[in-house]
N, C-alpha and C positions, 0 to 999 in steps of 0.2 A: 334341733335334734331331740327327739322325745326320750323318755326313760327307757324304753324297750330297746331302741337303737343303741343307746349307750351300753346296756347290758350286753347286746350282742357284740359289740366293739370290744368289751371287757373280756368277753368269753375268747374271742379271736386272739387277743392280745396275749392271754394267759397260754394259749398253745404256743405263740413265739416266744414267750419267756422260757417254756421247758426247752426248747432248742438252743436258745441262748446259753442257759444253765448247763446243758450237757455238753455243747461245744466249748464253752468257756472252761470248764472243769477238765475236759479232756486235753484241751490246748495247754492248760497249765502242767498237767502231769507230762505231756509230750516234752515241754521245754524244762522240766525238772525243777518246777517252783510251786510244787503242791498239787493240789487238785486231785482227780482221781478219774481213770477211764470209766466213764459214766454211761450206763443206761439210764432211762428215767428213775427208776427205783433207787439206784446207787446215788444219783444226783439229789433226789429228795432226801435220803438219809444223811448225806453229806450236809446239807443246810438245816436239817431239823436239830441240831445239837444245841442250838441256844434259842433263847426266847424271841430274838428278832426273826431268826430263822424260822421258826415255828409259825410266826404270824404271817410272813411272807408265804410259806407253805399252805397255810390255811386260806389265804386269799387266792393262791393258785388252785387249789382244790374247788373253791367256789367258782372260780372262772371257768374251770374245765367242765363243772357241771353245767354251767350256763351255756357253755359251747355245745355241749350235748343237746340242750334244749333247743338252741338255735338251729343246729344243723337238722336235727329231727323235724323242726317246723318247716325248714326250707324242702326237706326230702318229702314229707308227707302232705303239707298243705300246698307246697308249690307257690308261695306268694311272689317269687321271681319269674313266674311263668316260663319255667324251662320246657322247651320243646318235648312232646310226647312221642319222639322217635327213639331208636335205639341209644343214639348218643345221649339223648335227654335222660332217658331212664337210667343209663350207666353214670350219669352226673349225679342224679338223685340218690342212687345206691351208694355213690362214693362219698356223698355228704353224711348219709346215715350211718354207714360203717365207720367213717372217721370220728363221728360225734360219739359211738359206741365205744371206740377204743380209747379216746380222749376223756370220755366219762369214767372209764375203768381206771385211767391214770389218776383221775381225780380222786376216785375211791381209795386208790394206794396212798396218794398224798394225805388224805383225811386220816386213813388208818395210821400212818407213820406220825401224824400229829399226836394222835391218842396212844399210840402204842409205838413209841420210838425204837423199840429193840426188834420190830417185825423182821422176818427173813427178808434178805435181799435178792436181787435178781428179777429182770423183767418177766421171766417165765412164771414167777410166783403168781402173775395174774391167772394162769391157765393150771396151776398145780393139780387141783381136784381131776380135771380131765387128763392131765399127763399121767397121773398116778392110777387111772382106771384102766380097765380091759380094753377101752377104746382108745389108749393113749397113742399107740402107733398109728392108728387110722386117722387121729387128729393131727398128728405130725405130718403125715401125708397131706392132708387137708390144707395145713397151714403153710406147707411148702408151696402149694398152689397159690395161695393167697398171696405170699411174699413175691412169688415170681410175677404174678399180675401187677402187684404194686411196683416192682422193679420195672417191668415193661412200660408201666403207665408214667413213672418218672421220666424214662427215657423219652416217651413219646411227648411229654410236656416241653421238654428241652428241644427236641428235634423239630416238633411242629410249630413251636412258638405260640401254641394256643392259649397259653397263661398269659400272654400280653394283650389279650383281647379285654380282659377285666382291668387291667391297668390302663389301657387306652381309653376305656370309658369311665374311668373313675373319676373322682373330683379333684385329682392332682392337676393343677394349672401349669406348673413349670416342667418345662421340657427335660431339664436337668434331672429333677426328682424323678421323672418317670425312667430316664435312662439308667439311674442309680438303682432303681427298683428292678428294672428288667435285668440288669447284670447280676443283682443280689439273688434274683430268682434262678438264673442259668446256674450259677455257682451252687446254690442251695439244692435245687432239684438234682445236678449231677451227683453231689456228695450224697444226697438220700437214695439215689439209685445204686451207687456202690455199696453202701450199707445195707440196703434191702437185698442186693445180690449175694452178698456175703451171709446174711441171715437165711436168705433161702437155701444156700449151699449147706450151712451148719444144721439147719432144720431137716433137710433132706438126708443129710448124713446120720442124724439122730434117728430118723424114721428107719432107714435102712439097717442100722445096727440095733433097733429097737432099745435105744437107750436115750430116754428123755432127758437125762442129767446132762447131755452135751449140749442142750439148748438153754441159752440165756439171753436171748435177743440182743440188744445192741452193745451192751456190756461185752459180751463174748465176741461180737463182731469186731469191736475195737482192739481186743486182744489179738484176734486172729489177724487183723490188719497189720498191726505193729510186729507181730512175730514173723509175718511172711514178707512183708515190704519193707519194714523199718519205721523208726520213729518219725522220719520226715513226711511219709505218707499219712501217718496217723494225725501229724499236725494240719496237713492239708485238709484232710476230711474234717477235723475239728473246726477249721476256719470256715469250711463249708456248711457245717451246721450253724455256725454263728451267722453266716450269710443269711441262711434260710430263716433263722430267727428275726433278723432285722426285716426281712421280705415280709414275713407275716405280721410284724409289729406295724409296718407301713402300710400294709393292706388293712389292717384293723382301724387305721386312722382315716384312710381315704377310700376305702371300699364302699361302693354303693350299697345300701341295705334296705330290702324292702320286707316288710312283716305283714302288711295288710293283704 
């Protein structure tokens, strides 16, 4: 394993860590043992209160920037030789958009290390656009984006297409493959529900022309708890944890081609 491959795996693992952090903190608050109903920014703020947390957050930021570089490389240079058909271009766009999103989270993490008292809320990533005259248009656009992401998560679970990379990975143990597949099902299903709620809240904010109603994952968790109760919040939190483990295992075993 060369240095570039190790860096790519570190970037993927950093994405997994974000989900473990969000799921873990949300599960804690669901069971009344601390924590916080956390979007990414709230989770980052939670751990940035001490030196060890800042070190972890700094490494996470670096990892997310590396993830952006890796996904951009896969999308643009196509070292994995993804087919140049409609599905292939969709896959490459997914890599690129995912990288940009997590790169922005990396920027947020780095900002919180340097400026610990920065404003909270996932929507802070898009504050300039939300407060501009194009804010409502942007909200409608983001509603469509989140709806597509919701449908895509459902498609991944229903079609089982995500299993392809697991079956062609370097995992030799059938038991490990089974665990990874189950973690993927739970994780993608949880993400689908969260994205569905975010879609609803974003569309609601667009219709009411009120960007303040939009606050990403954090607001979605609040909505789920208020609407369906703490048990559902806990289930979704464990789904996020499952997805985090899924990504971490993928970081370890995924076949990575950079040439």
